Each structure stands twice: as C-alpha cells, then as structure tokens.
MITOR-762156 format. One record per residue: x, y, z of N, C-alpha, C, CB in turn. Coordinates in pm, whole numbers, padded with zeros to 5 digits, always signed. Glycine has a CB too. Example, Ala and Ser with C-alpha at 12.3 -4.5 7.8 and 13.67 -1.06 7.14 Angstrom:
residues 2
+01319-00569+00780+01230-00450+00780+01320-00330+00780+01131-00447+00905;+01285-00225+00708+01367-00106+00714+01290+00003+00787+01408-00060+00572;
end
This chain:
residues 289
+02229+01211-00033+02307+01315-00047+02183+01421-00083+02432+01290-00160;+02236+01561-00120+02175+01672-00088+02120+01683-00259+02282+01801-00009;+02147+01633-00353+02102+01646-00481+01971+01552-00477+02216+01606-00592;+02009+01415-00389+01903+01336-00381+01808+01381-00328+01920+01238-00334;+01801+01461-00223+01700+01532-00140+01647+01632-00224+01754+01593-00011;+01751+01698-00298+01624+01809-00376+01543+01712-00472+01701+01959-00492;+01589+01608-00568+01509+01544-00641+01361+01508-00562+01589+01429-00687;+01430+01457-00449+01288+01386-00391+01175+01547-00345+01343+01261-00203;+01246+01621-00291+01150+01773-00253+01103+01789-00413+01267+01951-00177;+01149+01791-00504+01110+01846-00654+00976+01742-00701+01267+01827-00779;+00985+01615-00666+00902+01514-00727+00747+01525-00634+00991+01352-00715;+00783+01572-00491+00678+01525-00389+00606+01659-00431+00726+01494-00207;+00664+01778-00435+00629+01942-00475+00515+01871-00612+00818+02074-00546;+00579+01831-00733+00513+01856-00841+00380+01762-00831+00605+01834-00963;+00406+01640-00744+00283+01519-00750+00172+01540-00659+00336+01369-00710;+00187+01627-00591+00108+01650-00426-00049+01725-00456+00225+01787-00302;-00098+01695-00406-00244+01756-00411-00224+01897-00315-00376+01633-00338;-00341+01960-00337-00346+02130-00276-00313+02087-00135-00519+02234-00286;-00344+01987-00095-00358+01956+00086-00217+01891+00143-00499+01821+00127;-00151+01903+00011+00044+01832+00054+00013+01686+00080+00145+01907+00242;-00066+01635-00002-00096+01503+00004-00039+01417-00138-00256+01497+00025;+00032+01309-00078+00084+01244-00225+00056+01141-00245+00209+01233-00257;+00070+01031-00309+00019+00856-00317+00180+00827-00362-00141+00794-00471;+00169+00703-00272+00326+00632-00292+00326+00532-00300+00423+00638-00207;+00387+00431-00405+00423+00294-00379+00589+00246-00419+00315+00208-00466;+00592+00152-00389+00770+00090-00390+00783+00005-00502+00824-00016-00247;+00875-00010-00569+00901-00104-00639+01032-00134-00665+00843-00091-00732;+01053-00291-00741+01200-00314-00722+01169-00403-00851+01272-00385-00560;+01284-00448-00914+01284-00482-01057+01186-00616-01099+01440-00510-01095;+01191-00696-01005+01117-00811-01006+00960-00765-01061+01124-00878-00852;+00926-00666-00981+00775-00630-00974+00750-00533-01097+00732-00554-00823;+00856-00494-01178+00844-00346-01281+00865-00469-01416+01016-00172-01258;+00891-00551-01444+00923-00611-01547+00750-00591-01628+00994-00774-01505;+00769-00579-01763+00649-00569-01848+00539-00676-01820+00690-00580-01993;+00398-00591-01824+00296-00731-01733+00325-00768-01613+00301-00878-01792;+00382-00708-01563+00425-00751-01386+00321-00708-01336+00561-00679-01298;+00346-00691-01166+00286-00618-01081+00268-00480-01082+00331-00642-00992;+00338-00392-01155+00324-00246-01154+00243-00202-01286+00473-00176-01147;+00256-00286-01385+00129-00261-01501+00011-00248-01457+00106-00367-01598;-00018-00382-01385-00172-00406-01343-00154-00293-01232-00226-00585-01279;-00120-00270-01164-00133-00131-01033-00232-00024-01102+00050-00030-00994;-00087+00007-01223-00162+00173-01272-00285+00134-01371-00030+00297-01382;-00257+00010-01411-00381+00001-01538-00537-00031-01428-00338-00180-01684;-00499-00047-01289-00616-00095-01215-00709+00097-01176-00538-00213-01038;-00609+00185-01182-00669+00326-01174-00729+00370-01308-00556+00432-01131;-00663+00336-01399-00746+00356-01533-00906+00340-01497-00698+00235-01655;-00896+00164-01496-01015+00117-01458-01097+00109-01360-01013+00045-01472;-01081+00182-01281-01127+00208-01146-01238+00312-01176-01006+00264-01042;-01337+00391-01061-01405+00463-01104-01392+00583-00991-01528+00397-01136;-01353+00701-01100-01281+00845-01042-01156+00774-00986-01377+00946-00905;-01090+00740-01021-00938+00684-00973-00822+00749-01081-00931+00490-00983;-00863+00737-01214-00747+00782-01318-00666+00904-01277-00810+00816-01461;-00758+01043-01222-00695+01147-01220-00626+01163-01085-00777+01245-01256;-00607+01030-01015-00539+01034-00866-00356+00998-00955-00629+00861-00715;-00360+00919-01054-00225+00882-01096-00154+01031-01116-00227+00781-01242;-00199+01148-01111-00121+01276-01101-00087+01286-00980-00184+01396-01140;-00093+01220-00901-00076+01235-00741+00022+01104-00729-00242+01223-00635;+00076+01009-00780+00136+00914-00748+00310+00937-00763+00071+00811-00827;+00355+00893-00655+00514+00877-00714+00550+00751-00684+00630+00975-00651;+00628+00711-00742+00680+00539-00743+00849+00578-00696+00667+00436-00951;+00831+00499-00622+00953+00514-00529+01051+00381-00617+00905+00479-00328;+01151+00384-00667+01194+00283-00723+01342+00206-00624+01222+00341-00875;+01357+00082-00614+01443+00022-00536+01585-00004-00611+01377-00100-00489;+01558-00022-00725+01666-00047-00815+01674+00022-00938+01668-00172-00844;+01802+00049-01047+01840+00116-01115+01726+00058-01229+01991+00114-01124;+01655-00089-01257+01608-00123-01364+01448-00090-01336+01654-00268-01399;+01413-00092-01174+01280-00069-01166+01270+00107-01212+01224-00115-01001;+01333+00164-01185+01348+00333-01212+01356+00334-01344+01483+00419-01148;+01398+00244-01427+01397+00287-01622+01258+00229-01617+01534+00184-01771;+01199+00146-01596+01074+00084-01647+00952+00149-01572+01076-00076-01626;+00988+00253-01463+00865+00332-01399+00864+00476-01503+00899+00374-01203;+00983+00461-01545+01023+00625-01608+00972+00584-01777+01250+00683-01592;+00953+00452-01789+00868+00433-01908+00727+00450-01892+00886+00307-01959;+00653+00414-01747+00504+00385-01791+00463+00520-01706+00422+00211-01739;+00547+00605-01627+00491+00699-01539+00558+00830-01534+00488+00646-01413;+00505+00946-01479+00601+01058-01474+00643+01111-01352+00555+01160-01539;+00590+01029-01243+00660+01079-01131+00737+00936-01050+00541+01166-01031;+00907+00954-01070+00966+00850-01032+01062+00891-00973+00993+00767-01116;+01099+00815-00842+01215+00869-00764+01307+00763-00742+01175+00930-00628;+01451+00747-00757+01528+00648-00716+01567+00664-00581+01633+00635-00795;+01535+00559-00524+01563+00525-00348+01748+00491-00336+01447+00335-00286;+01847+00549-00335+01956+00511-00319+01977+00427-00222+02020+00596-00312;+02026+00268-00229+02010+00168-00123+02138+00126-00174+01877+00059-00114;+02284+00164-00088+02407+00141-00143+02429+00019-00100+02509+00231-00114;+02495-00077-00181+02557-00178-00126+02454-00279-00089+02637-00135-00018;+02324-00287-00101+02217-00368-00121+02171-00371-00235+02127-00345-00050;+02147-00535-00292+02060-00570-00418+01906-00589-00383+02115-00708-00487;+01842-00505-00427+01705-00506-00417+01636-00540-00561+01661-00368-00362;+01721-00579-00623+01618-00597-00747+01514-00738-00784+01713-00583-00870;+01604-00865-00738+01559-00994-00731+01387-00956-00645+01692-01103-00636;+01338-01070-00676+01200-01085-00615+01245-01145-00416+01094-01238-00741;+01160-01045-00363+01231-01100-00229+01105-01156-00171+01313-00978-00121;+01143-01329-00121+01017-01379-00061+01028-01301+00053+01002-01537-00035;+00884-01357+00081+00846-01297+00236+00939-01363+00337+00679-01334+00288;+00952-01222+00434+01064-01252+00548+01173-01299+00565+01041-01306+00614;+01230-01307+00432+01388-01345+00440+01449-01213+00422+01448-01457+00320;+01574-01209+00467+01666-01113+00531+01667-01003+00437+01813-01169+00560;+01654-01010+00321+01658-00900+00210+01532-00833+00207+01687-00954+00066;+01400-00911+00208+01274-00884+00230+01244-00766+00344+01215-01013+00263;+01329-00830+00446+01315-00729+00586+01368-00585+00555+01413-00791+00725;+01479-00610+00492+01573-00469+00483+01488-00381+00414+01725-00478+00397;+01424-00421+00310+01369-00369+00191+01232-00296+00272+01336-00498+00061;+01180-00401+00362+01058-00293+00423+01099-00213+00489+00953-00336+00503;+01195-00216+00600+01232-00115+00703+01318-00004+00637+01312-00185+00823;+01366-00001+00492+01405+00106+00428+01300+00184+00412+01465+00082+00317;+01209+00103+00319+01074+00217+00283+01018+00281+00430+00916+00119+00195;+00998+00179+00533+00963+00251+00664+01023+00377+00711+00987+00168+00765;+01167+00398+00673+01217+00504+00698+01233+00610+00599+01312+00476+00745;+01187+00573+00450+01192+00668+00392+01021+00735+00410+01256+00629+00254;+00938+00671+00445+00779+00723+00467+00831+00831+00540+00651+00619+00556;+00896+00803+00697+00888+00894+00796+00949+01010+00737+00948+00851+00922;+01059+01001+00662+01108+01135+00559+01034+01189+00506+01186+01122+00455;+00962+01160+00436+00802+01192+00393+00753+01301+00463+00698+01073+00424;+00705+01232+00574+00641+01327+00692+00679+01381+00748+00591+01304+00769;+00807+01405+00783+00889+01489+00791+00916+01628+00721+00961+01426+00781;+00892+01626+00580+00940+01724+00483+00776+01765+00486+01030+01666+00320;+00649+01733+00560+00525+01773+00535+00443+01768+00462+00516+01838+00538;+00482+01596+00397+00354+01580+00310+00272+01469+00399+00390+01524+00137;+00186+01462+00382+00065+01355+00418+00057+01235+00294-00102+01449+00424;+00028+01128+00288+00054+01000+00212-00040+00917+00223+00165+00933+00246;-00093+00871+00124-00153+00732+00095-00061+00652+00023-00281+00737+00014;-00004+00561+00122+00100+00421+00103+00023+00322+00036+00157+00346+00252;+00064+00242-00054+00002+00186-00082+00110+00061-00171-00100+00272-00131;+00091-00087-00125+00166-00164-00228+00125-00176-00360+00178-00283-00191;+00212-00220-00451+00145-00209-00583+00091-00349-00637+00248-00149-00688;+00059-00430-00536+00001-00517-00532-00145-00515-00521+00052-00566-00461;-00209-00402-00484-00326-00302-00442-00409-00257-00586-00253-00150-00358;-00499-00351-00590-00565-00272-00719-00682-00157-00662-00652-00401-00834;-00674-00042-00727-00756+00059-00670-00902+00070-00810-00638+00227-00643;-00975-00001-00721-01128+00023-00776-01207+00159-00806-01211-00036-00680;-01162+00220-00640-01257+00343-00647-01185+00459-00560-01417+00306-00582;-01232+00597-00585-01141+00659-00476-01144+00646-00329-01149+00781-00489;-01019+00587-00274-01053+00591-00132-01113+00694-00032-00958+00568-00086;-01052+00840-00101-01077+00938-00007-01210+00961+00081-01056+01041-00073;-01321+00964+00001-01469+00937+00061-01461+00842+00201-01569+00850-00064;-01381+00729+00181-01397+00635+00255-01306+00660+00441-01342+00512+00150;-01220+00765+00393-01142+00783+00522-01223+00887+00608-00984+00836+00493;-01181+00815+00745-01192+00908+00890-01182+01050+00883-01079+00877+00991;-01240+01150+00864-01223+01273+00918-01084+01307+01009-01342+01289+00996;-01109+01243+01117-01008+01258+01182-00925+01088+01192-01062+01332+01320;-00807+01115+01318-00714+00981+01284-00620+01025+01193-00791+00850+01216;-00474+01005+01274-00360+01032+01223-00309+00939+01132-00282+01052+01313;-00340+00787+01159-00314+00688+01086-00416+00579+01068-00207+00644+01130;-00468+00611+00944-00568+00470+00890-00485+00386+00839-00686+00490+00770;-00518+00295+00880-00432+00168+00829-00545+00032+00759-00334+00102+00989;-00513-00058+00662-00584-00136+00630-00568-00264+00698-00579-00137+00515;-00661-00378+00686-00623-00509+00782-00645-00625+00674-00736-00532+00939;-00552-00701+00747-00561-00834+00734-00695-00919+00771-00458-00876+00807;-00724-00879+00880-00840-00899+00964-00923-00775+01059-00790-01001+01055;-01043-00737+00978-01142-00623+01050-01240-00695+01163-01251-00543+00924;-01202-00636+01285-01327-00705+01407-01434-00642+01387-01302-00687+01577;-01474-00511+01293-01597-00471+01316-01575-00302+01363-01667-00577+01431;-01466-00287+01441-01455-00150+01480-01339-00070+01474-01489-00143+01592;-01343+00067+01405-01235+00103+01358-01142+00144+01485-01262+00207+01257;-01177+00152+01623-01052+00183+01691-00994+00068+01766-01073+00294+01785;-01059-00043+01731-01026-00161+01829-00893-00232+01804-01137-00269+01819;-00791-00240+01914-00662-00237+01865-00665-00402+01855-00541-00154+01966;-00773-00463+01830-00720-00637+01808-00764-00614+01658-00819-00800+01913;-00789-00524+01581-00783-00559+01413-00691-00541+01413-00846-00499+01299;-00618-00699+01295-00483-00679+01263-00437-00624+01115-00424-00806+01288;-00377-00541+01161-00331-00435+01048-00221-00505+00957-00263-00288+01120;-00260-00403+00829-00178-00480+00754-00097-00352+00648-00279-00607+00671;+00033-00339+00621+00097-00220+00650+00104-00179+00489+00247-00236+00742;+00048-00244+00431+00062-00245+00250-00007-00124+00216-00021-00386+00157;-00121-00085+00307-00184+00022+00263-00249+00136+00365-00276-00033+00183;-00194+00234+00394-00247+00364+00497-00225+00506+00414-00142+00375+00660;-00323+00563+00521-00317+00677+00496-00294+00776+00637-00435+00696+00417;-00180+00832+00615-00126+00907+00728-00103+01082+00712+00015+00834+00756;-00111+01137+00797-00125+01299+00756-00010+01305+00850-00285+01407+00791;+00066+01397+00814+00186+01482+00831+00162+01546+00958+00210+01588+00715;+00212+01527+01076+00173+01602+01198+00310+01554+01310-00007+01546+01255;+00297+01625+01411+00451+01567+01519+00413+01438+01559+00490+01663+01687;+00261+01394+01609+00232+01271+01642+00261+01182+01535+00106+01261+01683;+00256+01192+01395+00281+01119+01317+00434+01062+01292+00227+01175+01228;+00503+01204+01296+00655+01200+01258+00708+01128+01393+00732+01369+01225;+00685+01138+01505+00741+01027+01638+00673+00908+01607+00696+01071+01812;+00570+00868+01567+00522+00734+01549+00608+00653+01460+00389+00736+01496;+00642+00710+01373+00747+00653+01236+00869+00646+01301+00766+00761+01086;+00926+00744+01368+01047+00713+01459+01058+00612+01548+01073+00806+01531;+00948+00600+01617+00949+00507+01706+00919+00373+01660+00872+00542+01799;+00851+00350+01524+00811+00208+01487+00921+00179+01412+00674+00185+01410;+01024+00261+01368+01139+00223+01287+01258+00218+01415+01170+00347+01149;+01283+00247+01527+01352+00202+01613+01317+00090+01679+01373+00282+01681;+01205+00054+01638+01146-00079+01735+01201-00199+01678+00971-00100+01738;+01254-00178+01530+01280-00317+01482+01393-00367+01565+01315-00324+01325;+01450-00293+01629+01630-00344+01722+01523-00407+01810+01781-00189+01825;+01418-00361+01882+01343-00466+01960+01339-00640+01920+01200-00414+01951;+01249-00618+01793+01212-00732+01745+01283-00780+01606+01073-00719+01735;+01418-00812+01639+01501-00856+01526+01434-00982+01449+01648-00894+01581;+01395-00984+01301+01372-01076+01217+01210-01047+01201+01425-01222+01268;+01165-00985+01251+01041-00907+01240+01008-00790+01131+01029-00850+01362;+00883-00845+01035+00903-00709+00935+00819-00595+01012+00833-00733+00757;+00806-00498+00926+00771-00369+01020+00594-00404+01031+00819-00181+00928;+00521-00469+00941+00374-00487+00992+00357-00560+01130+00291-00572+00884;+00436-00684+01139+00451-00752+01274+00509-00674+01368+00527-00871+01270;+00593-00571+01348+00628-00494+01480+00521-00405+01513+00760-00409+01470;+00425-00357+01395+00350-00203+01404+00209-00319+01533+00261-00102+01163;+00214-00454+01480+00066-00525+01550+00132-00542+01701+00001-00714+01465;+00273-00525+01720+00277-00521+01864+00330-00397+01953+00353-00629+01896;+00342-00291+01862+00356-00155+01952+00262-00107+01932+00455-00057+01935;+00168-00121+01884+00004-00040+01870-00075-00033+02033-00124-00161+01743;-00009-00171+02123-00069-00176+02254+00074-00072+02331-00100-00371+02318;+00123-00013+02282+00260+00022+02365+00180+00148+02406+00434+00046+02272;+00210+00172+02561+00152+00277+02587+00219+00416+02561+00119+00259+02704;+00325+00394+02495+00397+00532+02458+00309+00569+02318+00590+00512+02427;+00232+00519+02243+00172+00549+02128+00055+00664+02213+00109+00394+02037;-00019+00581+02297-00145+00657+02361-00060+00810+02407-00227+00552+02521;+00057+00788+02464+00130+00903+02522+00170+01011+02428+00249+00856+02586;+00170+00913+02303+00208+01092+02211+00062+01139+02145+00353+01076+02033;-00053+01039+02163-00171+01091+02137-00209+01106+01974-00170+01219+02210;-00123+00954+01960-00173+00909+01816-00298+00847+01771-00093+00825+01775;-00359+00898+01690-00508+00839+01688-00516+00751+01552-00634+00971+01687;-00516+00602+01608-00487+00525+01464-00648+00493+01469-00353+00366+01456;-00668+00497+01329-00803+00432+01270-00774+00285+01200-00871+00540+01147;-00845+00174+01209-00837+00041+01115-00929+00068+01023-00870-00105+01181;-00905+00030+00903-00990+00048+00802-01077-00045+00756-00932+00080+00714;-01238-00041+00720-01281-00169+00717-01251-00244+00577-01425-00164+00749;-01250-00434+00603-01212-00483+00479-01335-00462+00384-01167-00633+00492;-01480-00399+00429-01557-00401+00341-01518-00322+00205-01664-00363+00400;-01445-00236+00269-01402-00102+00171-01272-00129+00061-01346+00036+00284;-01180-00189+00168-01017-00191+00174-01010-00374+00218-00934-00051+00328;-01044-00412+00104-01041-00574+00120-00873-00664+00061-01193-00634+00003;-00895-00776+00071-00764-00844+00036-00801-00976+00022-00649-00830+00138;-00718-01070-00026-00754-01211-00046-00740-01285+00122-00636-01284-00175;-00673-01195+00194-00669-01258+00329-00810-01215+00391-00533-01204+00423;-00907-01148+00366-01051-01079+00365-01063-01001+00288-01095-01018+00466;-01131-01068+00189-01211-00980+00062-01322-00861+00088-01298-01088-00025;-01349-00806+00007-01448-00690+00016-01536-00750-00063-01407-00541-00031;-01649-00824+00013-01744-00867-00059-01844-00813-00189-01798-00891+00024;-01847-00670-00133-01954-00616-00223-01871-00532-00333-02068-00519-00136;-01892-00528-00463-01839-00496-00586-01899-00352-00591-01879-00601-00709;-02001-00334-00530-02058-00213-00548-02002-00124-00455-02195-00218-00541;-01912-00165-00315-01874-00092-00238-01702-00087-00212-01954-00123-00137;-01679-00181-00308-01500-00176-00272-01407-00062-00306-01424-00288-00349;-01296-00046-00269-01215+00065-00324-01110-00029-00357-01174+00197-00224;-01037-00080-00248-00872-00152-00340-00926-00282-00262-00647-00077-00287;-00828-00373-00351-00832-00508-00326-00687-00576-00292-00896-00571-00446;-00608-00602-00221-00512-00622-00201-00447-00780-00226-00513-00570-00096;-00369-00804-00296-00297-00966-00321-00220-01024-00181-00159-00958-00459;-00271-00987-00065-00213-01015+00077-00256-01148+00090-00264-00919+00203;-00198-01208+00197-00179-01373+00188-00161-01453+00096-00263-01433+00223;-00054-01407-00015-00024-01468-00131+00111-01491-00126-00062-01398-00244;+00176-01623-00129+00350-01581-00137+00402-01640-00274+00457-01661+00006;+00434-01589-00318+00529-01598-00443+00440-01514-00584+00562-01793-00480;+00564-01452-00704+00498-01340-00756+00397-01406-00877+00614-01224-00811;+00462-01534-00919+00356-01590-01009+00242-01599-00976+00374-01697-01045;+00238-01636-00882+00071-01657-00782-00017-01537-00764+00096-01699-00608;+00056-01457-00739-00005-01316-00721-00041-01270-00863+00102-01206-00648;+00023-01275-00956-00002-01211-01067-00130-01279-01154+00131-01207-01142;-00089-01423-01130-00193-01505-01165-00337-01419-01150-00185-01636-01070;-00333-01441-01007-00477-01371-00940-00492-01221-00940-00491-01407-00782;-00438-01176-00994-00447-01006-00991-00525-01015-01108-00293-00898-01003;-00439-01091-01207-00516-01074-01361-00695-01103-01367-00435-01205-01476;-00695-01227-01279-00840-01272-01285-00900-01166-01223-00876-01410-01217;-00851-01069-01095-00915-00978-01037-00942-00868-01103-00863-00951-00942;-00855-00835-01207-00911-00746-01259-00994-00762-01383-00827-00672-01271;-01031-00899-01438-01112-00937-01494-01263-00924-01443-01070-01037-01514;-01284-00963-01322-01390-00963-01224-01428-00834-01214-01355-01017-01093;-01385-00740-01199-01388-00584-01203-01442-00539-01349-01229-00517-01174;-01386-00570-01451-01409-00493-01561-01562-00599-01642-01235-00479-01664;-01544-00716-01550-01701-00764-01596-01782-00678-01529-01752-00921-01558;-01760-00647-01445-01859-00602-01313-01876-00475-01392-01786-00585-01125;-01840-00388-01421-01836-00270-01485-01923-00266-01615-01698-00242-01511;-01869-00356-01698-01967-00374-01802-02142-00409-01785-01905-00483-01871;-02180-00415-01692-02303-00470-01629-02401-00329-01626-02266-00544-01464;-02519-00305-01661-02573-00217-01640-02645-00190-01494-02636-00218-01736;-02613-00070-01471-02627-00025-01320-02757-00106-01258-02653+00155-01308;-02873-00148-01294-02987-00231-01217-02903-00373-01193-03150-00255-01321;-02854-00404-01274-02805-00526-01274-02672-00539-01163-02771-00558-01425;-02616-00391-01163-02480-00379-01059-02546-00406-00950-02391-00232-01043;-02688-00359-00902-02696-00340-00769-02816-00469-00698-02745-00170-00751;-02854-00528-00863-02936-00665-00816-02845-00793-00808-03059-00703-00927;-02756-00792-00868-02659-00915-00874-02558-00933-00721-02548-00886-01023;-02550-01040-00683-02441-01024-00577-02324-01116-00626-02493-01067-00421;-02243-01033-00701-02144-01093-00752-02013-01120-00664-02120-01022-00860;-01940-01237-00679-01810-01245-00601-01698-01257-00664-01806-01341-00520;-01626-01226-00611-01469-01280-00707-01431-01398-00695-01331-01214-00671;-01377-01419-00816-01334-01570-00852-01208-01602-00794-01320-01597-01005;-01170-01515-00717-00981-01532-00618-01045-01517-00484-00818-01364-00644;-00926-01588-00381-00781-01608-00445-00825-01700-00506-00648-01639-00367;-00735-01792-00592-00708-01912-00647-00586-01948-00642-00745-01921-00761;-00472-01936-00727-00319-01981-00674-00276-01946-00539-00210-01918-00758;-00361-01789-00480-00315-01769-00376-00397-01815-00274-00285-01655-00370;-00407-01961-00277-00517-01983-00149-00490-01988-00040-00584-02083-00143;-00557-01957+00069-00503-01967+00192-00461-02098+00213-00587-01925+00289;-00521-02197+00209-00483-02320+00237-00336-02358+00271-00523-02385+00138;-00291-02276+00123-00142-02297+00098-00043-02252+00191-00105-02239-00018;-00078-02134+00239-00013-02059+00342-00025-02140+00479-00079-01914+00351;-00128-02232+00493-00117-02324+00643-00048-02425+00624-00247-02383+00710;
end
C-alpha cells in the first residue's frame, strides 16, 4: 500500500549512509525472542572492531507482528513487511514451502530497495559481524556475495555463493538481475534463492546485461561451511551448514565467546597465537550428510 511504501522510504532515508547505502536483515518471531538470533546479531556489532557505528545504518525487516514488536524494543530502524495470508512467525525449517516462500518474499523486497535507489549490504541475522566489511569489498563489482565454498578467485563462477551475505550497488544492471533472479523461481520450483542464483550465474543473460559479480573470500567472510581461519582477518562468520534453531544459537554463543576471548588478548599475542574457533559443534557438517 502507499502508506507502507512511504514508511519504507522514510526508514531507508533515515538509515542510509551518505552514498545511499543501507544494511538490511530480515527477522521472524522465531529468531526474535530474547536471547535468540537477533540479540546475538546486534551484540556482535557492539563487540566488533569499528562495527558499532554501522548499527546506525541497519534496518531490520520484520516478517510478522511479534518480530516487529521485538525489533522496536532493541533497535531504532524497523520495518514491517506486509505478508498477507502467510504466517512467517514460526521457525522455518530449511527448504520447507514456508521457508521457500519467505526467501522469495525477501528477494522481491531487496529488488524493491534497489529500485528505490538504495545500495545495500544484506546480512542474515545468524551472521556475526566482527569487523567493518567495507575495506574488504572490491571497488568495482555490481554484486558481491559471500560463499559456502570459495575456490580462491573472486570472479570464478565455480565459487558456491551463499545468499545470506551480499553487497549490492543500486544500478540498472542489479535491478535487472534481481528481476531475472526473482522470475527464475518459476523455472526452478522447489528451489530456494541461493540454489537458483548458483544455477543462473552461468546464464548468458547475466553476461549480456553486463552484471559484474565478485565472490567474497571465506578468509574474511566465513561460516561454518568454510570458516575464516585467521581471527586477525575475519569480518563476518555465518552459522551456515547448520540446521535447526537450537543448534545455531548454541554454536553462535560459543563463537561470540571465542571472539571476546580473542579481543581480550594483548596485541602481541593476537599476532603470535594461531587461535581457532571451537565451532561448529552442534552444527557439525557430519550431521548434514
């Protein structure tokens, strides 16, 4: 509706950086309850290196009333995304129809943000922000995306992209690509946005529109699938390759403890010790196979 659209314009305008960039995450009630994923997400900004000021540019997109109310308690920029007739409040297990519907709804919303002239970093809320990512983005690149598996080269299409973290500049190419990506769901029924991205990245149409894709190295943008090994370098860590909310929260808490332990070390020890994460634990890859 028009009033929703005005509300969105207002919140994006307030939260945007000077170059019209915003940081976005999505939230449903299952991830919003106190002590759940969203609290850990916001906490990571407070305990990260030069990340707390980035909260001034974060808009939390709530999929349901409970998520919106909880957001309003912990953050100043919240937007309620109207989802008529669909209940997005409970935990959505990976690849169920409810999960798929929520992912595609999110993608369509991101396309709208680009159309309004805003560039964005989209981050799943189960990604901990430990350092400011901006210095590690490429100066050129329309769409920069994190990986479940990184093959060592930022332009290699064999990189396995993860849709949970990306930096997208608003321009004609990205708007066209997001429209193409969204419409491609009809060609790949039962697949989620990330799988469809990994299919259509090879499509000649993507090259035709001139879209420049850069894949982000897991050395800086890691996850449980492929961790950022060096705590002196890590920017973000994603609780990916993990099924089930309880396992996710358990391992995210340990990850935050590891980070705070690292921060408490004197600089000389930070450089000398090769610290490693104690995670994944409950999110072990063996449980996925």
